[in-house]
C-alpha positions as CSV (number, residue, x, y, z in Angstrom):
1,M,-90.1,-88.3,-87.3
2,L,-90.4,-90.2,-84.3
3,A,-90.8,-88.1,-81.3
4,I,-89.3,-89.6,-78.2
5,T,-89.4,-86.6,-75.8
6,D,-90.9,-83.2,-76.1
7,S,-87.2,-82.0,-77.1
8,L,-85.9,-85.3,-78.8
9,S,-87.0,-87.1,-82.1
10,L,-85.5,-89.0,-84.7
11,P,-86.1,-89.3,-88.4
12,L,-87.6,-92.4,-89.8
13,A,-85.0,-92.7,-92.3
14,E,-82.6,-93.9,-89.5
15,I,-84.8,-96.9,-88.9
16,S,-85.0,-100.0,-90.9
17,L,-88.3,-101.6,-91.2
18,S,-88.9,-104.9,-93.0
19,A,-91.7,-107.5,-93.1
20,T,-91.4,-111.3,-92.5
21,R,-93.7,-114.0,-91.9
22,S,-95.2,-114.6,-88.5
23,Q,-94.3,-117.5,-86.0
24,G,-96.7,-119.8,-84.8
25,A,-99.8,-121.2,-85.8
26,G,-102.1,-119.8,-88.6
27,G,-105.0,-120.3,-90.7
28,Q,-104.6,-120.8,-94.8
29,H,-103.8,-117.2,-94.9
30,V,-100.5,-117.6,-93.0
31,N,-97.9,-118.8,-95.4
32,K,-99.2,-115.6,-98.2
33,T,-98.9,-112.9,-95.9
34,S,-95.6,-111.3,-93.9
35,S,-97.0,-109.3,-91.2
36,A,-94.2,-109.3,-88.7
37,I,-92.2,-106.9,-88.6
38,H,-88.6,-106.7,-87.7
39,L,-86.9,-102.9,-86.8
40,R,-83.4,-102.4,-86.9
41,F,-81.8,-99.2,-85.6
42,D,-78.2,-98.7,-85.8
43,I,-77.5,-96.5,-82.4
44,N,-73.5,-95.3,-84.1
45,A,-75.2,-94.3,-87.5
46,S,-77.9,-91.8,-85.9
47,S,-78.4,-88.5,-85.1
48,L,-78.6,-89.0,-81.2
49,P,-76.4,-87.2,-79.3
50,D,-73.3,-88.7,-78.0
51,E,-74.2,-88.6,-74.6
52,L,-77.4,-90.4,-75.1
53,K,-75.8,-93.1,-77.5
54,V,-73.4,-94.0,-75.0
55,R,-76.1,-94.6,-72.5
56,L,-78.3,-96.7,-75.1
57,L,-75.2,-99.0,-75.4
58,K,-74.6,-99.3,-71.8
59,I,-78.6,-100.2,-71.3
60,A,-78.0,-104.2,-71.0
61,D,-80.4,-105.4,-73.5
62,Q,-80.8,-108.5,-75.6
63,R,-82.2,-106.5,-78.2
64,T,-78.7,-104.6,-78.3
65,T,-76.5,-106.5,-80.9
66,V,-72.4,-106.3,-80.2
67,E,-72.1,-104.1,-83.2
68,G,-74.5,-101.3,-81.8
69,V,-77.8,-102.3,-83.3
70,I,-81.3,-102.5,-82.2
71,V,-83.0,-105.4,-83.5
72,I,-87.2,-105.4,-82.4
73,K,-89.2,-108.0,-83.8
74,A,-92.8,-107.5,-83.5
75,Q,-95.8,-110.3,-84.2
76,Q,-98.2,-109.6,-81.3
77,H,-100.8,-108.1,-84.3
78,R,-102.5,-109.9,-87.1
79,S,-101.9,-106.8,-89.4
80,Q,-98.5,-105.4,-90.8
81,E,-99.5,-102.0,-89.6
82,Q,-100.3,-102.4,-86.0
83,N,-97.1,-104.6,-85.6
84,R,-95.2,-101.9,-87.2
85,E,-96.3,-99.3,-84.7
86,A,-95.7,-101.5,-81.7
87,A,-91.9,-102.2,-83.3
88,L,-91.9,-98.2,-83.3
89,E,-93.0,-97.7,-79.8
90,R,-91.1,-100.0,-78.4
91,L,-88.0,-98.3,-79.7
92,R,-89.2,-95.0,-78.6
93,L,-89.6,-96.9,-75.3
94,L,-86.2,-98.0,-74.6
95,I,-84.4,-94.5,-76.2
96,A,-86.7,-92.5,-74.0
97,K,-85.4,-94.9,-71.1
98,A,-81.6,-94.0,-71.8
99,A,-82.7,-90.4,-72.2
100,H,-83.6,-90.4,-68.4
101,I,-80.9,-89.0,-66.0
102,P,-82.3,-90.0,-62.9
103,R,-81.5,-87.5,-59.7
104,L,-78.4,-88.0,-57.7
105,R,-79.5,-88.5,-54.0
106,R,-77.7,-86.9,-51.4
107,A,-77.3,-88.4,-48.4
108,T,-78.6,-86.9,-45.3
109,K,-78.3,-87.3,-41.7
110,P,-81.0,-87.1,-39.1
111,S,-80.8,-83.6,-37.3
112,R,-80.2,-83.3,-33.5
113,N,-83.8,-82.8,-32.5
114,A,-84.5,-86.1,-34.7
115,K,-81.7,-87.7,-32.6
116,A,-83.0,-86.7,-29.3
117,K,-86.6,-87.4,-29.7
118,R,-85.8,-90.9,-30.4
119,V,-83.6,-91.2,-27.1
120,D,-86.3,-89.6,-25.1
121,T,-89.0,-92.4,-26.4
122,K,-86.9,-94.8,-26.1
123,T,-85.9,-94.1,-22.5
124,Q,-90.1,-93.7,-21.8
125,R,-90.4,-96.8,-23.1
126,G,-87.8,-98.4,-21.0
127,R,-90.1,-96.5,-17.9
128,V,-93.1,-98.0,-19.0
129,K,-92.0,-101.2,-19.1
130,T,-90.1,-101.2,-15.5
131,L,-93.4,-100.2,-14.2
132,R,-95.0,-103.3,-15.7
133,R,-92.4,-105.5,-13.7
134,S,-93.6,-107.3,-10.8
135,V,-92.7,-105.7,-7.2
136,D,-91.0,-107.9,-4.9
137,D,-91.6,-107.0,-1.2
């Protein structure tokens, strides 16, 4: 099970992991090992709640295909196991981001006292400036 939040977890059976060869420069061993990990997760076929699936599909992300499949490639590390953990962590973060519902902002107005204070400080500041003017006799 992949724990996403305290109350939400995902069975690993719904996540497809495959090992491929990493890109980039390498040494003598580079053409023999498959250390990069391709993670595929089908959002529509998953056991996630429906509203979470909708929010996950709405996230404009280049990792999500038109069919609703999240594809993550992890190849930062030299070992396959570390890349596997990195790919699962990126999937967990993406689902956790979709699971978070931001609080709605309620518009508020300044109180009558706050408005009065603002006007009073403006008039007081204006008096100070008039006192600074030169006096013409």
